[in-house]
ZAGUSE-182468 format. One line per field, with one value per residue: residue number from 0; chain; x, y, z of N, C-alpha, C in turn. Coordinates in nm, 2 decimals, always signed. Layout:
N
pos = (NUM	...)
unit = (A	...)
n.px = (X	...)
n.py = (Y	...)
n.pz = (Z	...)
ca.px = (X	...)
ca.py = (Y	...)
ca.pz = (Z	...)
c.px = (X	...)
c.py = (Y	...)
c.pz = (Z	...)
//
This chain:
205
pos = (0	1	2	3	4	5	6	7	8	9	10	11	12	13	14	15	16	17	18	19	20	21	22	23	24	25	26	27	28	29	30	31	32	33	34	35	36	37	38	39	40	41	42	43	44	45	46	47	48	49	50	51	52	53	54	55	56	57	58	59	60	61	62	63	64	65	66	67	68	69	70	71	72	73	74	75	76	77	78	79	80	81	82	83	84	85	86	87	88	89	90	91	92	93	94	95	96	97	98	99	100	101	102	103	104	105	106	107	108	109	110	111	112	113	114	115	116	117	118	119	120	121	122	123	124	125	126	127	128	129	130	131	132	133	134	135	136	137	138	139	140	141	142	143	144	145	146	147	148	149	150	151	152	153	154	155	156	157	158	159	160	161	162	163	164	165	166	167	168	169	170	171	172	173	174	175	176	177	178	179	180	181	182	183	184	185	186	187	188	189	190	191	192	193	194	195	196	197	198	199	200	201	202	203	204)
unit = (A	A	A	A	A	A	A	A	A	A	A	A	A	A	A	A	A	A	A	A	A	A	A	A	A	A	A	A	A	A	A	A	A	A	A	A	A	A	A	A	A	A	A	A	A	A	A	A	A	A	A	A	A	A	A	A	A	A	A	A	A	A	A	A	A	A	A	A	A	A	A	A	A	A	A	A	A	A	A	A	A	A	A	A	A	A	A	A	A	A	A	A	A	A	A	A	A	A	A	A	A	A	A	A	A	A	A	A	A	A	A	A	A	A	A	A	A	A	A	A	A	A	A	A	A	A	A	A	A	A	A	A	A	A	A	A	A	A	A	A	A	A	A	A	A	A	A	A	A	A	A	A	A	A	A	A	A	A	A	A	A	A	A	A	A	A	A	A	A	A	A	A	A	A	A	A	A	A	A	A	A	A	A	A	A	A	A	A	A	A	A	A	A	A	A	A	A	A	A	A	A	A	A	A	A)
n.px = (+0.09	+0.07	+0.19	-0.02	-0.25	-0.24	-0.27	-0.53	-0.67	-0.63	-0.75	-1.02	-1.07	-1.04	-1.14	-1.42	-1.35	-1.09	-0.84	-0.91	-0.76	-0.65	-0.78	-0.61	-0.37	-0.38	-0.41	-0.16	-0.04	-0.21	-0.18	+0.09	+0.08	-0.10	+0.06	+0.27	+0.14	+0.06	+0.31	+0.40	+0.23	+0.32	+0.58	+0.54	+0.42	+0.63	+0.81	+0.65	+0.66	+0.94	+0.96	+0.80	+0.94	+1.18	+1.08	+0.97	+1.21	+1.36	+1.19	+1.09	+1.22	+1.38	+1.23	+0.98	+0.89	+0.87	+0.65	+0.45	+0.45	+0.37	+0.10	+0.01	+0.02	+0.23	+0.28	+0.07	+0.12	+0.36	+0.26	+0.09	+0.27	+0.40	+0.18	+0.11	+0.34	+0.34	+0.10	+0.13	+0.35	+0.23	+0.04	+0.22	+0.34	+0.11	+0.06	+0.29	+0.25	+0.02	+0.13	+0.32	+0.13	-0.02	+0.18	+0.25	+0.02	-0.18	-0.41	-0.71	-0.93	-0.82	-0.65	-0.83	-0.96	-0.74	-0.68	-0.92	-0.89	-0.65	-0.73	-0.92	-0.76	-0.60	-0.79	-0.88	-0.64	-0.62	-0.85	-0.78	-0.55	-0.67	-0.86	-0.72	-0.54	-0.72	-0.85	-0.62	-0.54	-0.76	-0.78	-0.53	-0.58	-0.79	-0.67	-0.46	-0.60	-0.70	-0.47	-0.24	+0.01	-0.01	-0.28	-0.37	-0.46	-0.70	-0.86	-1.07	-1.27	-1.33	-1.56	-1.68	-1.84	-1.83	-1.56	-1.51	-1.67	-1.52	-1.28	-1.37	-1.43	-1.18	-1.04	-1.18	-1.12	-0.84	-0.84	-0.96	-0.76	-0.56	-0.69	-0.71	-0.43	-0.38	-0.56	-0.44	-0.20	-0.26	-0.51	-0.50	-0.36	-0.53	-0.76	-0.65	-0.61	-0.87	-0.96	-0.81	-0.92	-1.18	-1.13	-1.02	-1.24	-1.41	-1.29	-1.33	-1.17)
n.py = (-0.12	+0.22	+0.55	+0.74	+0.58	+0.49	+0.74	+0.81	+0.61	+0.65	+0.89	+0.83	+0.68	+0.85	+0.99	+1.18	+1.37	+1.42	+1.62	+1.69	+1.55	+1.75	+1.81	+1.92	+1.81	+1.56	+1.60	+1.68	+1.43	+1.28	+1.43	+1.38	+1.10	+1.10	+1.24	+1.06	+0.84	+0.94	+1.00	+0.74	+0.65	+0.82	+0.72	+0.46	+0.49	+0.60	+0.38	+0.20	+0.32	+0.30	+0.02	-0.04	+0.08	-0.07	-0.33	-0.29	-0.23	-0.47	-0.67	-0.58	-0.67	-0.74	-0.95	-0.91	-0.67	-0.75	-0.92	-0.74	-0.57	-0.75	-0.78	-0.54	-0.33	-0.17	+0.11	+0.21	+0.09	+0.22	+0.48	+0.44	+0.38	+0.62	+0.79	+0.66	+0.70	+0.97	+1.03	+0.88	+1.01	+1.26	+1.19	+1.11	+1.35	+1.48	+1.33	+1.39	+1.66	+1.66	+1.54	+1.73	+1.93	+1.83	+1.79	+2.05	+2.15	+2.34	+2.34	+2.17	+2.16	+2.21	+1.99	+1.78	+1.84	+1.80	+1.53	+1.41	+1.50	+1.36	+1.09	+1.09	+1.14	+0.92	+0.72	+0.80	+0.75	+0.47	+0.39	+0.49	+0.33	+0.07	+0.09	+0.17	-0.04	-0.25	-0.19	-0.19	-0.45	-0.59	-0.49	-0.59	-0.86	-0.89	-0.79	-0.97	-1.21	-1.12	-1.06	-1.20	-1.44	-1.69	-1.76	-1.77	-1.99	-2.05	-1.83	-1.78	-1.94	-1.86	-1.79	-1.49	-1.36	-1.53	-1.52	-1.25	-1.24	-1.42	-1.28	-1.05	-1.17	-1.27	-1.03	-0.90	-1.07	-1.03	-0.75	-0.78	-0.91	-0.72	-0.52	-0.64	-0.64	-0.36	-0.29	-0.41	-0.27	+0.01	+0.02	-0.04	+0.18	+0.38	+0.32	+0.37	+0.64	+0.73	+0.65	+0.83	+1.07	+1.05	+1.05	+1.30	+1.46	+1.38	+1.49	+1.76	+2.00)
n.pz = (+0.00	-0.09	-0.02	-0.06	-0.05	+0.22	+0.35	+0.27	+0.38	+0.66	+0.67	+0.64	+0.86	+1.08	+1.39	+1.49	+1.68	+1.64	+1.47	+1.13	+0.84	+0.60	+0.28	+0.10	+0.16	+0.05	-0.22	-0.35	-0.37	-0.53	-0.76	-0.82	-0.86	-1.09	-1.27	-1.30	-1.42	-1.67	-1.77	-1.81	-2.01	-2.21	-2.24	-2.31	-2.56	-2.71	-2.70	-2.84	-3.10	-3.16	-3.16	-3.37	-3.59	-3.58	-3.63	-3.89	-4.02	-4.00	-4.10	-4.34	-4.60	-4.92	-5.02	-4.90	-5.01	-5.27	-5.26	-5.17	-5.39	-5.59	-5.53	-5.59	-5.40	-5.32	-5.34	-5.19	-4.95	-4.87	-4.85	-4.63	-4.43	-4.40	-4.32	-4.08	-3.92	-3.90	-3.78	-3.54	-3.43	-3.39	-3.18	-2.98	-2.93	-2.83	-2.60	-2.45	-2.42	-2.26	-2.03	-1.95	-1.90	-1.68	-1.50	-1.43	-1.32	-1.09	-0.96	-0.85	-1.02	-1.27	-1.29	-1.30	-1.55	-1.72	-1.68	-1.79	-2.06	-2.12	-2.10	-2.31	-2.54	-2.54	-2.59	-2.85	-2.98	-2.96	-3.10	-3.36	-3.42	-3.42	-3.61	-3.85	-3.87	-3.90	-4.15	-4.32	-4.30	-4.40	-4.67	-4.77	-4.75	-4.94	-5.18	-5.20	-5.27	-5.52	-5.68	-5.62	-5.72	-5.61	-5.59	-5.85	-6.00	-5.87	-5.88	-6.06	-5.97	-5.72	-5.46	-5.41	-5.23	-5.00	-4.96	-4.90	-4.66	-4.50	-4.49	-4.35	-4.10	-4.02	-4.00	-3.80	-3.59	-3.58	-3.51	-3.26	-3.12	-3.13	-2.98	-2.73	-2.67	-2.66	-2.46	-2.24	-2.24	-2.22	-2.08	-1.80	-1.71	-1.78	-1.62	-1.37	-1.39	-1.41	-1.16	-1.00	-1.08	-0.98	-0.71	-0.68	-0.75	-0.55	-0.32	-0.36	-0.36)
ca.px = (+0.00	+0.16	+0.16	-0.15	-0.36	-0.24	-0.33	-0.67	-0.73	-0.63	-0.85	-1.15	-1.08	-1.02	-1.25	-1.48	-1.28	-0.95	-0.83	-0.92	-0.66	-0.70	-0.78	-0.49	-0.26	-0.39	-0.41	-0.03	-0.01	-0.29	-0.11	+0.21	+0.04	-0.15	+0.17	+0.35	+0.07	+0.07	+0.45	+0.41	+0.16	+0.41	+0.70	+0.49	+0.39	+0.76	+0.85	+0.58	+0.71	+1.07	+0.94	+0.74	+1.05	+1.27	+1.01	+0.97	+1.35	+1.41	+1.10	+1.06	+1.33	+1.35	+1.12	+0.86	+0.85	+0.83	+0.52	+0.37	+0.44	+0.29	-0.04	-0.02	+0.00	+0.36	+0.27	-0.03	+0.19	+0.45	+0.18	+0.04	+0.38	+0.42	+0.07	+0.11	+0.44	+0.30	-0.01	+0.19	+0.43	+0.13	-0.01	+0.33	+0.35	+0.00	+0.09	+0.39	+0.19	-0.06	+0.22	+0.36	+0.02	-0.05	+0.30	+0.25	-0.11	-0.17	-0.55	-0.78	-1.02	-0.73	-0.60	-0.94	-0.97	-0.62	-0.70	-1.02	-0.83	-0.56	-0.81	-0.98	-0.66	-0.56	-0.90	-0.87	-0.53	-0.65	-0.94	-0.71	-0.47	-0.75	-0.93	-0.62	-0.49	-0.82	-0.86	-0.50	-0.54	-0.87	-0.74	-0.43	-0.64	-0.86	-0.58	-0.39	-0.68	-0.71	-0.35	-0.12	+0.03	-0.05	-0.42	-0.40	-0.54	-0.83	-0.92	-1.20	-1.37	-1.35	-1.69	-1.63	-1.92	-1.77	-1.42	-1.53	-1.71	-1.40	-1.19	-1.42	-1.42	-1.04	-1.01	-1.24	-1.04	-0.72	-0.87	-0.98	-0.63	-0.49	-0.77	-0.66	-0.30	-0.39	-0.62	-0.34	-0.09	-0.32	-0.63	-0.47	-0.32	-0.65	-0.84	-0.59	-0.64	-1.01	-0.97	-0.76	-1.02	-1.29	-1.08	-1.01	-1.37	-1.47	-1.23	-1.38	-1.07)
ca.py = (+0.00	+0.33	+0.67	+0.79	+0.48	+0.50	+0.87	+0.81	+0.51	+0.72	+1.00	+0.77	+0.63	+0.94	+1.02	+1.32	+1.46	+1.44	+1.71	+1.63	+1.56	+1.84	+1.76	+1.97	+1.72	+1.44	+1.65	+1.67	+1.29	+1.25	+1.50	+1.30	+0.97	+1.12	+1.27	+0.94	+0.76	+1.00	+0.98	+0.60	+0.65	+0.88	+0.63	+0.34	+0.53	+0.61	+0.24	+0.15	+0.38	+0.24	-0.12	-0.04	+0.11	-0.19	-0.44	-0.26	-0.24	-0.61	-0.75	-0.53	-0.70	-0.74	-1.05	-0.85	-0.57	-0.82	-0.97	-0.63	-0.52	-0.85	-0.76	-0.40	-0.24	-0.11	+0.26	+0.23	+0.05	+0.33	+0.60	+0.41	+0.39	+0.77	+0.84	+0.61	+0.76	+1.11	+1.02	+0.83	+1.13	+1.36	+1.14	+1.11	+1.49	+1.51	+1.26	+1.47	+1.79	+1.63	+1.51	+1.86	+2.01	+1.77	+1.81	+2.19	+2.19	+2.40	+2.34	+2.05	+2.16	+2.20	+1.85	+1.70	+1.86	+1.74	+1.38	+1.38	+1.52	+1.26	+0.97	+1.11	+1.13	+0.78	+0.65	+0.83	+0.68	+0.33	+0.38	+0.51	+0.21	-0.04	+0.12	+0.17	-0.18	-0.34	-0.15	-0.23	-0.60	-0.64	-0.46	-0.68	-0.99	-0.89	-0.78	-1.10	-1.30	-1.06	-1.04	-1.29	-1.56	-1.82	-1.78	-1.75	-2.10	-2.05	-1.70	-1.78	-2.02	-1.81	-1.73	-1.36	-1.33	-1.61	-1.47	-1.12	-1.27	-1.48	-1.16	-0.97	-1.24	-1.28	-0.90	-0.88	-1.15	-0.96	-0.63	-0.82	-0.94	-0.59	-0.45	-0.70	-0.59	-0.22	-0.28	-0.45	-0.17	+0.14	+0.01	-0.03	+0.32	+0.47	+0.30	+0.44	+0.79	+0.75	+0.64	+0.95	+1.17	+1.03	+1.09	+1.45	+1.51	+1.36	+1.58	+1.89	+2.10)
ca.pz = (+0.00	-0.11	+0.08	-0.09	+0.00	+0.36	+0.39	+0.25	+0.48	+0.79	+0.66	+0.65	+0.99	+1.19	+1.48	+1.48	+1.78	+1.59	+1.36	+1.00	+0.74	+0.50	+0.14	+0.03	+0.19	-0.04	-0.36	-0.42	-0.40	-0.65	-0.87	-0.84	-0.92	-1.22	-1.36	-1.32	-1.51	-1.80	-1.81	-1.85	-2.14	-2.31	-2.26	-2.39	-2.70	-2.77	-2.71	-2.95	-3.22	-3.18	-3.19	-3.51	-3.68	-3.58	-3.70	-4.03	-4.07	-4.01	-4.18	-4.48	-4.68	-5.06	-5.05	-4.85	-5.11	-5.39	-5.23	-5.17	-5.53	-5.66	-5.51	-5.63	-5.28	-5.28	-5.32	-5.08	-4.83	-4.84	-4.80	-4.50	-4.34	-4.38	-4.24	-3.95	-3.85	-3.88	-3.68	-3.41	-3.38	-3.33	-3.05	-2.89	-2.89	-2.74	-2.47	-2.38	-2.38	-2.14	-1.92	-1.91	-1.84	-1.55	-1.41	-1.38	-1.27	-0.96	-0.91	-0.87	-1.14	-1.39	-1.30	-1.35	-1.69	-1.79	-1.68	-1.89	-2.19	-2.15	-2.13	-2.44	-2.64	-2.55	-2.65	-2.99	-3.04	-2.98	-3.21	-3.48	-3.44	-3.45	-3.74	-3.96	-3.88	-3.96	-4.29	-4.39	-4.30	-4.49	-4.80	-4.80	-4.77	-5.07	-5.29	-5.22	-5.35	-5.65	-5.76	-5.58	-5.81	-5.54	-5.61	-5.99	-6.05	-5.80	-5.89	-6.14	-5.90	-5.58	-5.43	-5.35	-5.11	-4.89	-4.94	-4.82	-4.53	-4.43	-4.47	-4.24	-3.98	-3.98	-3.97	-3.67	-3.49	-3.57	-3.44	-3.13	-3.06	-3.10	-2.88	-2.61	-2.64	-2.62	-2.33	-2.15	-2.23	-2.17	-2.00	-1.66	-1.68	-1.79	-1.50	-1.26	-1.41	-1.37	-1.01	-0.94	-1.12	-0.89	-0.58	-0.67	-0.75	-0.42	-0.22	-0.38	-0.31)
c.px = (+0.09	+0.11	+0.02	-0.26	-0.36	-0.30	-0.48	-0.74	-0.73	-0.73	-0.99	-1.18	-1.08	-1.15	-1.30	-1.41	-1.14	-0.95	-0.83	-0.80	-0.71	-0.69	-0.66	-0.37	-0.26	-0.37	-0.27	+0.01	-0.09	-0.23	+0.01	+0.18	-0.01	-0.04	+0.25	+0.28	+0.08	+0.21	+0.47	+0.34	+0.25	+0.53	+0.66	+0.47	+0.53	+0.82	+0.78	+0.63	+0.85	+1.05	+0.89	+0.85	+1.14	+1.21	+1.00	+1.11	+1.40	+1.32	+1.07	+1.18	+1.29	+1.23	+0.98	+0.80	+0.81	+0.69	+0.42	+0.34	+0.36	+0.14	-0.08	-0.05	+0.13	+0.34	+0.18	+0.04	+0.29	+0.38	+0.13	+0.15	+0.40	+0.31	+0.08	+0.22	+0.41	+0.20	+0.04	+0.27	+0.34	+0.08	+0.10	+0.35	+0.23	+0.01	+0.19	+0.33	+0.10	+0.02	+0.27	+0.25	-0.02	+0.06	+0.31	+0.12	-0.10	-0.31	-0.62	-0.87	-0.94	-0.68	-0.71	-0.96	-0.86	-0.63	-0.81	-0.97	-0.73	-0.63	-0.87	-0.88	-0.61	-0.66	-0.90	-0.75	-0.55	-0.75	-0.87	-0.63	-0.56	-0.82	-0.83	-0.57	-0.59	-0.84	-0.75	-0.50	-0.64	-0.83	-0.63	-0.48	-0.71	-0.77	-0.49	-0.47	-0.69	-0.59	-0.24	-0.12	-0.01	-0.19	-0.47	-0.49	-0.68	-0.91	-1.06	-1.31	-1.39	-1.50	-1.66	-1.72	-1.86	-1.63	-1.42	-1.57	-1.60	-1.30	-1.24	-1.41	-1.28	-1.00	-1.06	-1.16	-0.90	-0.73	-0.89	-0.85	-0.55	-0.56	-0.73	-0.52	-0.30	-0.46	-0.53	-0.24	-0.15	-0.44	-0.61	-0.44	-0.44	-0.75	-0.78	-0.61	-0.78	-1.03	-0.92	-0.86	-1.14	-1.25	-1.07	-1.15	-1.44	-1.42	-1.29	-1.30	-1.11)
c.py = (+0.12	+0.44	+0.72	+0.71	+0.49	+0.63	+0.87	+0.72	+0.58	+0.83	+0.95	+0.72	+0.73	+0.98	+1.16	+1.42	+1.49	+1.54	+1.64	+1.65	+1.65	+1.78	+1.80	+1.89	+1.60	+1.48	+1.64	+1.52	+1.24	+1.31	+1.42	+1.17	+0.99	+1.16	+1.15	+0.85	+0.81	+0.99	+0.84	+0.59	+0.71	+0.79	+0.51	+0.37	+0.54	+0.47	+0.17	+0.19	+0.31	+0.10	-0.13	-0.02	-0.01	-0.30	-0.41	-0.27	-0.38	-0.70	-0.71	-0.54	-0.70	-0.83	-0.99	-0.75	-0.63	-0.87	-0.86	-0.57	-0.62	-0.83	-0.61	-0.30	-0.17	+0.04	+0.29	+0.20	+0.16	+0.45	+0.57	+0.42	+0.54	+0.83	+0.79	+0.67	+0.91	+1.12	+0.98	+0.94	+1.23	+1.32	+1.14	+1.26	+1.53	+1.45	+1.34	+1.60	+1.77	+1.60	+1.64	+1.94	+1.96	+1.80	+1.95	+2.24	+2.24	+2.40	+2.21	+2.05	+2.15	+2.06	+1.76	+1.71	+1.79	+1.59	+1.34	+1.39	+1.41	+1.13	+0.97	+1.09	+0.99	+0.69	+0.67	+0.76	+0.54	+0.31	+0.40	+0.38	+0.09	-0.03	+0.11	+0.03	-0.27	-0.32	-0.21	-0.38	-0.65	-0.61	-0.56	-0.82	-1.00	-0.88	-0.90	-1.20	-1.25	-1.08	-1.14	-1.41	-1.69	-1.86	-1.77	-1.86	-2.11	-1.93	-1.70	-1.86	-1.97	-1.75	-1.60	-1.32	-1.40	-1.55	-1.34	-1.15	-1.33	-1.36	-1.08	-1.04	-1.25	-1.14	-0.86	-0.95	-1.08	-0.83	-0.67	-0.85	-0.81	-0.51	-0.51	-0.65	-0.45	-0.20	-0.31	-0.33	-0.04	+0.13	+0.02	+0.11	+0.41	+0.45	+0.37	+0.59	+0.82	+0.74	+0.77	+1.07	+1.17	+1.08	+1.24	+1.52	+1.50	+1.45	+1.72	+2.00	+2.24)
c.pz = (+0.00	-0.01	+0.06	-0.03	+0.16	+0.42	+0.38	+0.35	+0.62	+0.79	+0.69	+0.80	+1.11	+1.26	+1.46	+1.57	+1.74	+1.48	+1.22	+0.91	+0.63	+0.36	+0.06	+0.05	+0.09	-0.18	-0.42	-0.45	-0.52	-0.77	-0.91	-0.91	-1.07	-1.32	-1.40	-1.43	-1.65	-1.86	-1.87	-1.99	-2.24	-2.34	-2.34	-2.53	-2.78	-2.80	-2.83	-3.09	-3.26	-3.22	-3.33	-3.61	-3.69	-3.66	-3.85	-4.10	-4.09	-4.09	-4.32	-4.57	-4.83	-5.09	-5.01	-4.96	-5.24	-5.38	-5.24	-5.31	-5.62	-5.64	-5.52	-5.51	-5.23	-5.24	-5.20	-4.95	-4.78	-4.78	-4.66	-4.40	-4.30	-4.29	-4.10	-3.86	-3.81	-3.76	-3.54	-3.35	-3.32	-3.20	-2.95	-2.84	-2.80	-2.60	-2.39	-2.33	-2.26	-2.02	-1.86	-1.84	-1.70	-1.45	-1.35	-1.33	-1.12	-0.90	-0.94	-1.00	-1.27	-1.41	-1.35	-1.50	-1.77	-1.79	-1.78	-2.03	-2.22	-2.18	-2.27	-2.55	-2.65	-2.62	-2.81	-3.05	-3.06	-3.09	-3.34	-3.52	-3.49	-3.59	-3.86	-3.98	-3.94	-4.11	-4.37	-4.41	-4.40	-4.64	-4.85	-4.83	-4.91	-5.19	-5.31	-5.30	-5.50	-5.74	-5.73	-5.68	-5.74	-5.57	-5.76	-6.04	-5.99	-5.82	-5.96	-6.06	-5.76	-5.57	-5.35	-5.23	-4.98	-4.86	-4.86	-4.68	-4.44	-4.40	-4.36	-4.11	-3.93	-3.94	-3.83	-3.56	-3.47	-3.49	-3.29	-3.05	-3.03	-2.99	-2.74	-2.57	-2.59	-2.48	-2.22	-2.13	-2.17	-2.08	-1.86	-1.62	-1.68	-1.67	-1.38	-1.27	-1.37	-1.22	-0.95	-0.97	-1.01	-0.75	-0.57	-0.67	-0.61	-0.31	-0.23	-0.32	-0.36)
//
């Protein structure tokens, strides 16, 4: 149990005849914890960017680009890389901005607003990643069926309604796995931020 939890526990237990622990004594600890949480969100997003760059560097070899070119997605793939890096860079900047904002907050109302903004930005980020990944995966699936040499002999006999349905199902499963990963990475931190928000609101500093 950390210092904040102990202080809140003592605060709840204190007798009516004893001097009350002032809310302002708890607020700095909530501020510190909130700042630490947002800092971790910022660091995880940077680690994610670095991991993505390393994976692209080591997996995007000549054979990879030959496969991508074979299904006519080379240009689209390059554009998606550029867009993803730009968007991820934007979110990293926003996470850092929120960290700085929370770290320099001097009032409870401002802290609550910053916590809500941080949670909203993280949710937008997760939605973007899931949406872009799902669309990219589904398009790659369809274009592979349309243009890959591996399916050349089967192309005329493919039932496209079934193929699209299978593609959608596989894409949903893929998005579900990603959602689980991001829930593990960011969900715990967001729940802690929400808990801090409720505590600050309850204190009514």
